[in-house]
Backbone as CSV, one residue per row, in Angstrom:
resi,resn,N_x,N_y,N_z,CA_x,CA_y,CA_z,C_x,C_y,C_z
1,UNK,1.068,-1.248,0.007,0.272,0.057,-0.126,0.489,1.311,0.009
2,UNK,2.154,0.833,-0.130,2.616,2.602,0.351,2.876,3.261,-1.137
3,UNK,3.066,2.667,-2.164,2.912,3.458,-3.468,1.695,4.419,-3.397
4,UNK,0.463,3.556,-3.047,-0.497,4.727,-2.852,-0.698,5.893,-2.150
5,UNK,-0.316,5.230,-0.435,-0.328,6.232,0.133,0.717,7.607,-0.333
6,UNK,1.707,7.047,-0.911,2.694,7.943,-1.502,2.021,9.027,-2.498
7,UNK,1.133,8.704,-3.245,0.602,8.937,-4.166,-0.534,10.427,-3.742
8,UNK,-1.041,9.900,-2.918,-1.911,10.694,-2.063,-1.009,11.640,-1.657
9,UNK,0.134,11.734,-0.986,0.739,12.707,0.074,1.573,13.469,-1.499
10,UNK,1.752,12.962,-2.488,2.372,13.633,-3.034,1.540,14.488,-3.869
11,UNK,-0.461,14.276,-3.957,-1.185,14.987,-4.411,-1.625,16.090,-3.916
12,UNK,-1.285,15.511,-2.408,-2.021,16.824,-1.370,-0.553,17.716,-1.346
13,UNK,0.431,17.361,-1.490,1.671,18.564,-1.825,1.298,19.403,-3.003
14,UNK,1.222,18.819,-4.090,0.877,19.572,-5.138,-0.104,20.532,-5.131
15,UNK,-1.434,20.100,-4.567,-2.515,20.846,-4.383,-2.183,21.893,-3.500
16,UNK,-1.629,21.808,-2.400,-1.134,23.000,-1.697,-0.334,24.276,-2.099
17,UNK,0.613,23.580,-3.071,1.713,24.308,-3.387,1.150,25.119,-4.637
18,UNK,0.373,24.207,-5.813,-0.271,25.403,-6.579,-1.513,26.254,-5.979
19,UNK,-1.801,25.782,-5.065,-2.880,26.540,-4.569,-4.370,26.134,-4.690
20,UNK,-4.144,24.935,-5.083,-6.285,24.613,-5.576,-7.277,24.675,-4.841
21,UNK,-6.908,24.717,-3.176,-7.892,24.826,-2.289,-8.562,26.288,-2.493
22,UNK,-7.542,27.066,-2.524,-8.129,28.285,-2.814,-8.771,28.628,-4.048
23,UNK,-8.698,28.360,-5.299,-9.064,28.304,-6.548,-10.552,27.647,-6.160
24,UNK,-10.652,26.425,-5.341,-11.856,25.651,-5.443,-12.852,26.812,-4.407
25,UNK,-12.252,27.167,-3.820,-13.201,28.255,-2.684,-13.890,29.404,-3.898
26,UNK,-12.973,29.991,-4.752,-13.219,31.059,-5.855,-13.943,30.689,-6.720
27,UNK,-14.033,29.132,-7.270,-15.288,28.367,-8.037,-16.491,28.560,-7.355
28,UNK,-16.690,28.201,-6.023,-17.942,28.090,-5.520,-18.315,29.700,-5.593
29,UNK,-17.506,30.733,-5.333,-18.083,31.938,-4.914,-18.128,32.699,-6.030
30,UNK,-17.747,32.040,-7.643,-17.871,32.443,-9.352,-17.022,33.537,-9.449
31,UNK,-15.788,33.572,-8.249,-14.904,34.369,-8.491,-13.479,34.040,-9.238
32,UNK,-13.263,35.249,-10.559,-12.120,34.878,-11.113,-10.962,36.022,-10.660
33,UNK,-9.973,35.265,-10.091,-9.507,35.921,-9.533,-7.765,35.238,-9.424
34,UNK,-6.987,35.368,-10.322,-5.544,34.739,-10.641,-4.697,34.700,-9.356
35,UNK,-3.735,33.609,-9.261,-2.692,33.780,-8.231,-1.606,33.411,-8.729
36,UNK,-0.319,33.620,-8.278,0.807,33.024,-8.543,1.204,31.961,-7.768
37,UNK,2.006,30.801,-8.011,2.322,30.022,-7.156,3.793,29.569,-7.113
38,UNK,4.662,29.286,-6.488,6.142,28.970,-6.302,6.049,27.440,-7.179
39,UNK,7.046,27.123,-8.044,6.996,25.777,-8.276,7.581,25.030,-7.382
40,UNK,7.370,23.529,-7.406,7.928,22.866,-6.271,9.754,22.287,-6.401
41,UNK,9.647,22.264,-7.767,11.264,21.916,-7.684,12.059,22.927,-7.306
42,UNK,12.787,22.471,-6.584,14.162,23.033,-5.840,13.838,23.416,-4.428
43,UNK,12.285,22.877,-3.961,12.021,23.414,-2.513,12.349,21.954,-1.912
44,UNK,12.661,22.289,-0.506,13.090,21.085,0.372,11.881,20.452,0.804
45,UNK,12.003,19.169,0.780,10.952,18.280,1.561,11.482,17.604,2.569
46,UNK,10.677,17.141,3.624,11.627,16.691,4.989,10.604,15.512,4.932
47,UNK,11.343,14.280,4.984,10.106,13.336,5.433,9.965,12.598,6.366
48,UNK,9.625,12.742,7.479,10.059,12.284,8.657,9.056,10.815,9.063
49,UNK,10.225,9.796,8.992,9.662,8.345,9.018,10.114,7.710,7.318
50,UNK,11.204,8.016,6.941,11.494,7.026,5.692,11.473,5.626,5.472
51,UNK,10.396,5.317,5.636,10.085,3.394,5.713,9.541,3.083,4.173
52,UNK,8.423,2.290,3.936,8.173,1.815,2.856,7.258,3.436,2.411
53,UNK,6.464,3.867,3.211,5.682,5.025,2.363,6.588,6.359,2.314
54,UNK,7.662,6.789,3.441,8.108,7.344,2.945,9.483,7.603,1.996
55,UNK,9.680,6.315,1.777,10.763,6.225,0.591,10.111,6.150,-0.662
56,UNK,8.728,5.876,-1.069,7.945,5.666,-2.161,7.581,7.401,-1.856
57,UNK,7.296,8.097,-1.400,7.191,9.477,-1.426,8.791,10.101,-1.937
58,UNK,9.788,9.611,-1.252,10.965,10.346,-1.771,10.985,10.341,-3.080
59,UNK,11.037,8.927,-3.382,11.315,8.455,-5.255,10.481,9.287,-5.876
60,UNK,9.386,9.818,-5.637,8.193,10.419,-6.606,8.578,11.854,-6.297
61,UNK,9.105,12.519,-5.139,8.972,13.790,-5.300,10.382,14.260,-5.794
62,UNK,11.714,13.214,-5.546,13.012,13.678,-6.147,12.559,13.932,-7.869
63,UNK,12.215,12.920,-8.396,11.705,12.698,-9.663,11.507,14.447,-10.265
64,UNK,10.357,15.022,-9.235,9.759,15.928,-9.476,10.540,17.530,-9.265
65,UNK,11.971,17.282,-8.931,13.020,18.190,-8.637,13.089,18.895,-7.415
66,UNK,12.302,17.958,-6.371,12.445,18.512,-4.812,13.657,17.932,-4.194
67,UNK,14.072,18.774,-3.536,15.326,18.365,-2.443,14.941,18.098,-1.235
68,UNK,15.075,16.361,-1.199,14.841,15.739,-0.160,15.247,15.377,1.054
69,UNK,15.351,15.417,2.162,15.806,15.166,3.264,15.285,14.107,4.195
70,UNK,15.623,13.054,5.002,14.967,12.661,5.743,15.311,12.164,7.174
71,UNK,14.070,11.688,7.706,14.577,10.794,9.105,13.888,9.731,9.407
72,UNK,15.044,9.398,9.733,14.659,7.442,10.637,15.351,7.074,11.559
73,UNK,14.743,5.893,12.705,15.790,5.825,13.573,17.029,5.395,13.654
74,UNK,17.108,4.452,12.621,18.700,4.005,12.356,19.795,4.769,11.539
75,UNK,19.046,5.892,10.925,19.796,7.094,10.005,20.211,6.173,8.816
76,UNK,19.806,5.321,8.598,20.481,4.421,7.328,20.099,5.215,5.992
77,UNK,21.117,5.450,4.770,20.974,6.296,3.768,19.589,5.328,2.620
78,UNK,19.222,6.426,1.734,18.094,6.096,1.188,18.601,6.563,0.052
79,UNK,18.424,5.783,-1.478,18.976,6.279,-2.687,18.244,7.526,-3.244
80,UNK,16.986,7.750,-2.511,16.321,9.117,-3.049,16.081,9.791,-2.206
81,UNK,17.316,9.895,-1.122,17.220,11.000,-0.190,18.287,11.332,-0.008
82,UNK,18.430,12.833,-0.402,20.107,13.346,-0.205,20.570,13.794,0.870
83,UNK,20.382,13.623,2.258,20.784,13.373,3.621,19.901,12.888,4.671
84,UNK,19.973,11.900,5.244,19.409,11.322,6.100,20.049,11.457,7.524
85,UNK,18.792,11.445,8.599,19.335,11.848,9.970,18.400,11.004,10.837
86,UNK,19.039,11.042,12.175,18.110,10.347,13.271,17.066,11.684,13.888
87,UNK,16.360,10.956,14.589,15.113,11.780,15.185,15.344,13.022,16.218
88,UNK,16.416,12.763,16.462,17.316,13.781,17.207,17.499,14.819,17.001
89,UNK,17.495,14.652,15.580,17.801,15.802,14.475,16.633,16.792,14.015
90,UNK,15.773,16.254,14.525,14.474,17.028,13.750,14.134,18.430,13.929
91,UNK,14.358,18.639,15.085,13.962,20.311,15.400,14.928,21.164,14.612
92,UNK,16.038,20.705,14.215,17.226,21.279,13.781,16.895,21.422,11.958
93,UNK,16.053,20.310,11.774,15.685,20.225,10.432,14.226,20.753,9.692
94,UNK,13.219,20.897,10.717,12.140,21.868,10.692,12.456,23.236,9.786
95,UNK,13.373,24.066,10.576,13.410,25.291,9.905,14.023,25.491,7.870
96,UNK,14.380,24.152,7.828,14.916,24.009,6.416,14.097,23.620,5.352
97,UNK,12.964,22.811,6.090,12.034,22.720,4.886,10.761,23.304,4.680
98,UNK,10.691,23.285,3.342,9.560,24.299,2.698,7.834,22.941,2.987
99,UNK,8.164,21.536,3.189,7.132,21.157,3.234,7.950,19.860,4.164
100,UNK,6.884,19.521,5.227,7.294,18.431,5.867,6.173,17.512,6.185
101,UNK,6.722,16.087,5.666,5.396,15.052,5.516,5.565,13.676,6.550
102,UNK,4.692,13.726,7.557,4.744,12.764,8.601,4.313,11.249,8.096
103,UNK,5.694,10.230,8.501,5.010,8.619,8.069,5.415,7.583,9.019
104,UNK,5.471,8.260,10.401,6.045,7.201,11.565,4.785,6.838,11.935
105,UNK,5.272,5.671,12.808,4.617,4.758,13.535,3.987,5.195,14.926
106,UNK,2.868,5.094,15.342,2.326,5.857,16.766,2.912,4.554,17.598
107,UNK,3.551,5.305,18.417,4.266,5.021,19.693,4.714,5.647,20.734
108,UNK,5.209,5.604,22.037,5.373,6.741,22.934,6.061,7.563,22.479
109,UNK,7.237,7.338,21.777,8.379,8.120,21.351,7.589,9.031,20.126
110,UNK,6.725,8.783,19.422,6.166,9.876,18.517,5.023,10.567,18.507
111,UNK,3.910,10.063,19.812,3.061,10.888,20.690,3.324,12.190,20.507
112,UNK,2.650,12.961,19.704,3.232,14.630,20.040,4.420,14.918,19.576
113,UNK,4.652,14.246,18.662,6.069,14.451,17.794,6.424,15.919,16.970
114,UNK,5.135,16.463,16.441,5.198,17.930,16.042,3.930,18.635,16.957
115,UNK,4.383,19.342,17.837,3.507,20.105,18.951,3.806,21.415,18.690
116,UNK,3.387,22.461,19.349,3.363,23.854,19.228,4.957,23.900,18.927
117,UNK,6.002,23.784,19.770,7.315,24.336,19.737,7.827,24.057,18.303
118,UNK,7.707,22.420,18.011,7.893,22.038,16.521,7.468,22.904,15.080
119,UNK,6.549,23.038,15.410,5.489,23.940,14.355,6.365,25.267,14.090
120,UNK,6.691,25.564,15.255,6.733,27.283,15.552,8.237,27.383,14.762
121,UNK,9.165,26.258,14.957,10.594,26.102,14.140,10.424,25.990,12.626
122,UNK,8.952,25.754,12.330,8.965,25.472,10.804,9.146,26.883,10.169
123,UNK,9.537,26.822,8.628,9.448,27.987,7.752,8.219,28.445,7.638
124,UNK,8.195,29.653,7.767,6.915,30.710,7.479,6.503,30.224,6.094
125,UNK,4.971,29.731,6.176,4.414,29.466,4.524,4.966,27.936,4.042
126,UNK,5.318,27.142,5.318,5.801,26.223,4.944,4.289,25.219,5.096
127,UNK,4.303,23.599,4.123,3.281,22.964,4.137,3.828,21.412,5.231
128,UNK,2.573,21.169,5.911,2.550,19.961,6.551,1.252,19.494,6.069
129,UNK,2.188,17.813,6.246,1.256,17.057,5.794,1.466,15.367,6.904
130,UNK,0.201,15.351,6.991,0.185,14.097,8.173,-0.788,12.935,7.785
131,UNK,-0.227,11.459,6.951,-0.719,10.388,6.790,-0.542,9.556,7.442
132,UNK,-0.066,9.792,8.791,0.591,8.605,9.538,-0.545,8.294,10.960
133,UNK,-0.346,8.954,12.028,-1.283,8.852,12.808,-1.736,10.245,13.581
134,UNK,-2.886,10.521,13.852,-3.569,11.616,14.540,-2.502,12.261,15.477
135,UNK,-2.335,11.073,16.320,-1.762,11.853,17.750,-0.072,12.188,17.288
136,UNK,0.285,12.101,16.533,1.473,12.322,16.298,1.605,13.891,16.087
137,UNK,0.320,14.455,15.813,0.620,15.878,15.482,-0.389,16.753,16.770
138,UNK,-0.162,17.627,16.902,-0.927,18.470,18.071,-2.227,19.502,17.135
139,UNK,-3.016,18.820,17.275,-4.124,19.539,16.158,-4.351,21.247,16.415
140,UNK,-4.033,21.407,17.799,-4.408,22.543,18.497,-3.564,23.576,17.386
141,UNK,-2.045,23.053,17.683,-0.884,24.102,17.452,-1.065,24.393,15.809
142,UNK,-1.042,23.028,15.564,-1.785,23.083,13.804,-2.521,24.275,13.360
143,UNK,-3.918,23.781,13.788,-5.157,25.035,13.567,-4.569,26.550,13.804
144,UNK,-3.792,26.933,14.747,-3.383,28.128,15.511,-2.649,28.362,14.545
145,UNK,-1.473,27.642,13.545,-0.252,28.052,12.885,-1.432,28.303,11.358
146,UNK,-2.327,27.949,11.333,-2.759,27.957,9.739,-3.880,29.238,10.049
147,UNK,-4.310,29.686,11.262,-5.183,31.022,11.260,-4.430,31.696,11.091
148,UNK,-3.304,31.753,11.981,-2.100,32.940,11.867,-0.999,33.307,10.552
149,UNK,-1.718,32.088,9.918,-0.908,32.170,8.671,0.606,31.818,8.646
150,UNK,0.948,31.176,9.738,2.423,30.860,9.901,2.974,29.329,9.172
151,UNK,1.738,28.773,8.591,2.125,27.659,7.730,1.378,27.892,6.551
152,UNK,1.658,27.536,5.465,0.980,27.960,4.216,-0.229,27.050,3.875
153,UNK,-0.310,25.878,4.342,-1.137,24.641,4.366,-0.951,23.430,4.961
154,UNK,-1.849,22.764,5.124,-2.039,21.336,5.424,-2.957,20.034,4.694
155,UNK,-1.992,19.232,5.307,-3.183,18.182,4.706,-3.164,16.956,5.871
156,UNK,-4.617,16.572,6.623,-4.518,15.555,7.388,-5.366,14.757,6.866
157,UNK,-4.717,13.187,6.627,-5.848,12.010,6.239,-6.250,11.410,7.729
158,UNK,-5.438,11.747,9.006,-5.785,10.966,10.179,-5.839,12.510,11.059
159,UNK,-6.585,11.742,12.557,-6.916,12.666,13.098,-6.688,11.985,14.547
160,UNK,-7.283,12.605,15.897,-6.786,12.267,17.134,-8.378,11.625,17.468
161,UNK,-9.632,11.907,16.829,-10.573,11.380,17.126,-11.212,11.098,15.144
162,UNK,-11.499,9.761,15.083,-12.152,9.396,13.914,-13.176,8.836,13.942
163,UNK,-14.168,9.021,13.160,-14.499,10.196,12.365,-14.571,11.548,12.826
164,UNK,-13.867,12.477,12.238,-13.533,13.806,12.855,-15.078,14.657,13.105
165,UNK,-15.271,14.888,14.590,-16.514,15.381,14.889,-16.979,16.479,13.906
166,UNK,-18.202,16.344,13.860,-18.851,17.620,12.680,-18.450,19.169,13.529
167,UNK,-18.522,19.282,14.852,-18.065,20.381,15.558,-17.019,21.030,15.398
168,UNK,-15.818,19.954,14.976,-14.601,20.311,14.972,-13.954,21.370,14.355
169,UNK,-13.298,22.428,14.620,-12.570,23.617,14.370,-12.089,23.348,12.422
170,UNK,-11.788,22.203,12.833,-10.322,21.503,11.802,-11.199,22.113,10.412
171,UNK,-12.387,21.829,10.378,-13.507,21.544,9.294,-13.504,23.084,8.580
172,UNK,-13.337,24.243,9.069,-13.017,25.323,8.684,-11.848,26.027,8.415
173,UNK,-10.662,25.914,8.877,-9.637,25.730,9.080,-8.968,26.365,7.568
174,UNK,-8.386,27.380,7.217,-7.900,27.690,6.409,-6.669,26.897,5.318
175,UNK,-6.749,27.094,4.440,-5.769,25.807,3.503,-5.372,24.808,4.341
176,UNK,-6.630,23.903,4.810,-6.302,22.598,5.028,-6.955,21.885,4.155
177,UNK,-6.244,20.789,3.730,-6.796,19.707,2.909,-7.637,18.572,3.896
178,UNK,-8.678,18.071,4.192,-9.325,17.135,5.171,-9.686,15.672,3.937
179,UNK,-9.301,14.584,4.297,-9.571,13.273,3.783,-9.768,12.423,4.948
180,UNK,-10.679,11.224,4.797,-11.269,11.033,6.041,-10.507,9.329,6.277
181,UNK,-9.218,9.086,6.307,-8.514,8.382,6.618,-8.318,7.504,5.481
182,UNK,-8.085,7.778,4.419,-8.742,6.654,2.965,-7.291,6.695,1.795
183,UNK,-6.140,7.429,2.336,-5.210,7.741,1.587,-4.694,6.586,1.017
184,UNK,-5.102,5.227,1.386,-4.382,4.132,0.559,-5.824,3.097,-0.210
185,UNK,-6.781,3.849,0.087,-7.999,3.168,-0.760,-8.419,3.462,-2.168
186,UNK,-7.348,2.521,-2.778,-7.339,2.715,-4.346,-8.603,1.918,-4.649
187,UNK,-8.931,2.085,-6.109,-10.265,1.111,-6.083,-10.302,-0.659,-5.884
188,UNK,-9.639,-0.981,-6.010,-9.166,-2.527,-5.817,-8.764,-3.124,-4.426
189,UNK,-8.818,-2.004,-3.577,-8.184,-2.136,-2.365,-8.654,-3.445,-1.890
190,UNK,-9.928,-3.699,-1.816,-10.457,-4.949,-0.914,-9.721,-6.310,-1.668
191,UNK,-9.536,-6.447,-3.401,-8.816,-7.544,-3.903,-7.701,-7.620,-3.433
192,UNK,-6.845,-6.409,-3.202,-5.270,-6.123,-2.804,-4.916,-6.948,-1.418
193,UNK,-6.034,-6.374,-0.463,-5.877,-6.961,0.581,-5.966,-8.537,1.361
194,UNK,-7.243,-8.837,0.317,-7.398,-10.319,0.174,-6.216,-11.041,-0.253
195,UNK,-5.535,-10.640,-1.320,-4.395,-11.353,-1.908,-3.396,-11.257,-1.192
196,UNK,-3.161,-10.020,-0.491,-1.855,-9.772,0.732,-2.167,-11.153,1.914
197,UNK,-3.084,-10.847,2.390,-3.610,-12.105,3.488,-3.597,-13.189,2.742
198,UNK,-3.946,-13.584,1.799,-3.755,-15.431,1.316,-2.202,-15.294,1.385
C-alpha cells in the first residue's frame, strides 16, 4: 500500500503548493482571481519516517525536482534522499523544510512529535502533511498556525478522533485539506488486501 499512500501525499503536496484549495473556494463563489504560485522543483521536502511509504514518496518527489531530506531511527541512507538524519536532529531540520511530511508509526516516542514548539520552528509558509497517525501531530497547534498564516497549508488524512466530529474547528481551518483516513484506499483495495492476506 506504500505506493498509494505516497501518491496521495504527493497529490496533497502539489494541490497545496499550487493553491488549488483557494481556487476551489473561488469557484464556489464564482470569483475570477488569478494567483501566482512557487514551483515545487528546488524546494526542500523533509520526510519524517523514511520507511516503505516515506521512501516511495521520496522517489516520487525527487523525480519532480524536490530536494529530499529524511529522518529515520537508524539514520540509514536511502537512494532518493539527499541526506538522512536521526530523530534527535528533527528540531534542527524543521527550519530547513518547505514541506514536512509525517510517516511514522504511533508509539510513545512519536505521540506529540510535532507540537507547538516544533511547528513554531517550521519555515513561515511551509506545508505540513500527515497521513501517519493523528496523535503524532498537535491539532490545536496546527490550527493556530494555519489561522495566523504561519503555515501555508496542511493536509490531514488522520485525526485524534475519527470520524472527525462535525463540530471540529478543523473543518473550517484555512488552507487545510481533509481526507477521511482513506489515503491508501485505491479502487481494488479489497482484492489487494485479500491477496496479501492469503
